[in-house]
C-alpha positions in Angstrom: -8.1 -3.1 96.4 -4.9 -2.3 95.0 -5.1 1.3 96.5 -5.9 -0.7 100.3 -2.5 -2.4 99.6 -0.2 0.4 98.8 -1.8 2.3 101.9 -1.4 -0.8 104.3 2.7 -1.1 102.6 3.3 2.7 103.3 1.9 3.0 107.0 4.0 -0.3 107.8 7.0 1.3 105.9 6.3 5.1 107.7 5.9 3.0 111.5 9.3 0.7 111.3 10.9 4.3 110.0 9.6 5.5 113.5 10.9 2.7 115.3 14.1 3.0 114.1 15.3 5.9 116.0 19.2 6.2 116.0 18.7 7.3 120.3 19.2 3.9 121.4 21.9 2.8 124.0 23.7 0.7 121.1 24.7 4.7 119.3 25.4 6.1 122.8 28.1 2.8 123.5 29.4 4.6 120.2 30.1 8.0 121.6 33.4 8.9 122.5 35.0 12.3 124.3 36.9 13.9 121.6 34.6 13.2 118.9 33.6 16.1 116.0 30.8 17.4 116.0 30.4 15.9 112.5 30.9 12.2 113.6 28.1 12.8 116.6 25.1 13.7 113.8 26.7 11.2 111.6 25.9 8.7 114.2 22.7 10.6 115.9 21.2 12.2 112.9 20.6 15.9 113.5 20.0 17.2 116.8 16.8 18.5 117.8 17.6 20.8 119.9 21.1 23.2 119.8 22.4 25.9 122.7 25.5 28.1 122.0 27.5 30.2 124.3 30.5 32.0 124.2 32.3 28.9 122.2 30.3 25.7 123.5 27.4 23.6 122.2 25.0 21.6 123.8 23.1 19.5 121.9 20.1 17.2 122.3 18.7 14.1 120.6 15.2 13.1 121.6 12.8 14.3 124.1 12.8 15.2 127.7 11.5 10.9 128.1 14.6 9.6 126.0 17.7 11.6 125.2 20.9 12.2 124.3 22.6 15.0 125.7 26.6 15.8 123.5 28.5 18.9 124.9 31.0 20.7 122.7 33.7 23.3 123.3 34.5 24.4 120.1 33.8 21.5 117.3 34.5 18.7 119.9 32.8 16.6 122.4 33.6 17.0 126.3 30.6 15.1 128.0 27.9 12.9 127.0 24.9 11.4 128.9 21.4 10.4 128.9 18.2 10.2 129.8 16.0 7.0 129.7 17.6 4.8 127.7 17.9 1.1 128.2 
């Protein structure tokens, strides 16, 4: 019985963590042009994908259905957008 309760508690905790995505409208509205890369990472966590070329970087947090994209020149945010946030 004790093992069953432990398994249920662990499963519930994992579901709560999965549901606590930082890719949401509230965090999107906290983004500002001029933020440093480290500030964006502190807000959204580690990016799911980044591409770099010629001193610019484009990073995506989330997946194809719900994401935040932030573009940087050097270490500074120049533009950001989202898909699927409500």
